[in-house]
C-alpha positions in Angstrom: -32.3 -40.5 -24.5 -35.6 -39.3 -26.0 -36.5 -35.7 -26.5 -39.4 -36.1 -24.0 -37.0 -36.7 -21.1 -34.6 -33.9 -22.1 -37.3 -31.2 -22.1 -38.4 -31.6 -18.4 -34.7 -32.0 -17.3 -33.9 -28.7 -19.2 -36.9 -27.1 -17.5 -35.7 -28.2 -14.0 -32.3 -26.7 -14.7 -33.5 -23.5 -16.4 -36.3 -22.5 -14.0 -34.0 -22.1 -10.9 -31.4 -20.3 -13.0 -34.0 -17.9 -14.2 -35.3 -17.4 -10.7 -31.8 -16.7 -9.4 -31.2 -14.2 -12.2 -34.5 -12.4 -11.4 -33.6 -12.2 -7.7 -30.1 -10.9 -8.5 -31.4 -8.2 -11.0 -30.8 -4.7 -9.6 -33.8 -2.9 -8.3 -34.3 0.8 -8.4 -33.7 2.4 -5.0 -36.6 4.6 -3.9 -36.5 5.9 -0.4 -40.0 6.9 0.6 -41.2 9.7 3.0 -44.3 9.4 5.1 -44.4 5.6 5.1 -45.8 3.2 7.7 -44.2 -0.1 8.4 -45.9 -3.0 10.3 -43.5 -5.6 11.6 -43.7 -8.9 13.3 -41.0 -11.4 14.3 -39.6 -14.1 16.5 -36.9 -13.2 19.0 -34.2 -14.7 21.2 -33.5 -12.8 24.4 -30.9 -13.1 27.1 -31.3 -11.4 30.5 -28.3 -10.8 32.7 -30.0 -9.0 35.6 -30.3 -12.2 37.6 -27.1 -13.9 36.7 -23.8 -13.0 35.0 -24.1 -16.2 32.9 -27.4 -15.0 31.5 -30.7 -16.6 31.1 -31.8 -17.3 27.5 -35.3 -17.3 26.2 -37.6 -17.1 23.2 -40.5 -14.9 22.3 -42.1 -12.6 19.7 -42.3 -8.9 18.9 -44.7 -6.6 17.0 -44.1 -2.9 16.2 -44.8 0.0 14.0 -42.4 2.4 12.3 -43.5 5.7 10.9 -40.9 7.1 8.4 -41.3 10.8 8.6 -38.5 11.5 6.0 -36.4 9.2 3.9 -34.0 8.8 6.8 -35.8 9.7 10.1 -38.7 8.0 11.8 -40.5 7.0 14.9 -40.9 3.5 16.3 -43.2 2.0 18.8 -43.8 -1.6 19.7 -44.0 -4.4 22.2 -42.3 -7.8 22.8 -42.6 -10.7 25.1 -40.1 -13.5 26.0 -40.1 -16.5 28.2 -36.7 -17.3 29.8 -36.2 -20.9 30.7 -35.5 -21.9 34.3 -32.0 -22.9 35.2 -32.0 -25.3 38.2 -28.1 -25.3 38.4 -28.1 -21.5 39.0 -31.4 -21.6 40.9 -33.1 -19.3 38.4 -36.9 -19.7 38.0 -38.6 -19.3 34.6 -39.0 -15.6 33.8 -41.5 -13.8 31.6 -40.4 -10.4 30.3 -42.7 -8.0 28.5 -41.6 -4.7 27.2 -43.0 -1.7 25.3 -41.0 1.0 23.7 -41.3 4.4 22.0 -38.3 6.0 20.2 -36.5 7.3 17.2 -35.2 5.6 14.1 -32.5 6.4 11.5 -32.4 4.5 8.2 -30.1 4.6 5.2 -32.6 3.6 2.5 -30.5 3.9 -0.7 -30.3 0.3 -1.9 -32.2 -3.0 -1.4 -30.2 -3.5 1.8 -31.5 -0.9 4.3 -29.4 -0.5 7.5 -30.9 1.2 10.5 -30.2 2.3 14.1 -32.8 3.0 16.8 -32.9 4.5 20.3 -36.0 4.0 22.5 -37.3 4.6 26.0 -38.6 1.2 27.2 -41.0 0.0 30.0 -40.5 -3.5 31.4 -42.9 -5.8 33.1 -41.6 -9.1 34.3 -42.8 -12.1 36.3 -40.9 -12.4 38.6 -39.9 -8.7 38.7 -36.6 -7.7 37.2 -34.3 -6.2 39.9 -31.4 -3.9 39.6 -28.2 -4.5 41.6 -29.6 -2.7 44.6 -32.7 -4.9 44.7 -35.1 -2.2 43.3 -37.7 -3.0 40.7 -36.4 -2.2 37.2 -39.3 -0.8 35.3 -37.7 1.7 32.8 -34.7 1.6 30.5 -33.1 2.5 27.2 -33.1 0.2 24.2 -30.4 0.7 21.4 -31.0 -1.3 18.2 -29.0 -2.0 15.1 -30.1 -4.0 12.1 -30.6 -4.4 8.4 -33.6 -5.1 6.2 -33.5 -6.7 2.7 -36.1 -4.7 0.8 -36.3 -6.5 -2.5 -39.9 -5.2 -3.0 -41.1 -1.8 -1.8 -44.1 -3.3 0.0 -42.3 -6.1 1.9 -38.9 -6.7 3.5 -37.2 -9.1 5.8 -34.3 -8.4 8.1 -32.5 -9.0 11.4 -32.1 -6.7 14.4 -30.1 -6.8 17.6 -30.9 -4.7 20.7 -29.1 -4.0 23.9 -31.0 -2.7 27.0 -30.0 -0.8 30.1 -32.1 0.1 33.1 -32.3 3.8 33.7 -31.4 3.4 37.4 -28.1 1.7 36.3 -27.1 2.8 32.8 -23.5 2.0 33.7 -24.4 -1.7 34.2 -24.9 -2.3 30.5 -26.3 -4.4 28.9 -28.7 -6.2 31.3 -31.0 -7.5 28.5 -30.2 -8.4 24.9 -32.6 -9.3 22.1 -32.0 -10.6 18.6 -34.9 -10.9 16.2 -36.0 -11.6 12.7 -38.1 -8.9 11.0 -41.0 -9.5 8.6 -42.2 -6.1 7.4 -45.1 -4.7 5.4 -44.7 -1.2 4.1 -47.6 1.2 3.4 -47.3 4.7 1.8 -49.4 7.3 3.6 
């Protein structure tokens, strides 16, 4: 085998190994106060208000997080999801939009940043979501748990799960569940 062929082959082997080593290299943890995070992401949602079997759907979310300290922050955002119709259960297609405002606790000490959130949520749905008594369900609580991989201080990716309960029936919990991927941009203020 000629030296010409060995050099490119060595490059194709060495480049991915070098890339893997760079990604695996430890990064300095640096929790930041007074930071703004802009996030977008696709989501999967399941609503159980109309049927115990649930009604799955897909959508997107956008939100802001303002990290007041290295652990505490505020979060506000909106999401929308379309839930597919289910002829077997006689469920029509359902569009659910929600907006939330709440608090956030993060543990930003490594490149993996776990967090938990609690937020008051407003729901708008077509057709309207109903509680078990047939009343319109407009307000609820949203509890979230997730983790971000913050390899760089300016960008991170992660995953988050949320469970929702209507304020009229907090004991009937959860009535709405969302899981989403997070793509985050971070800005120091």
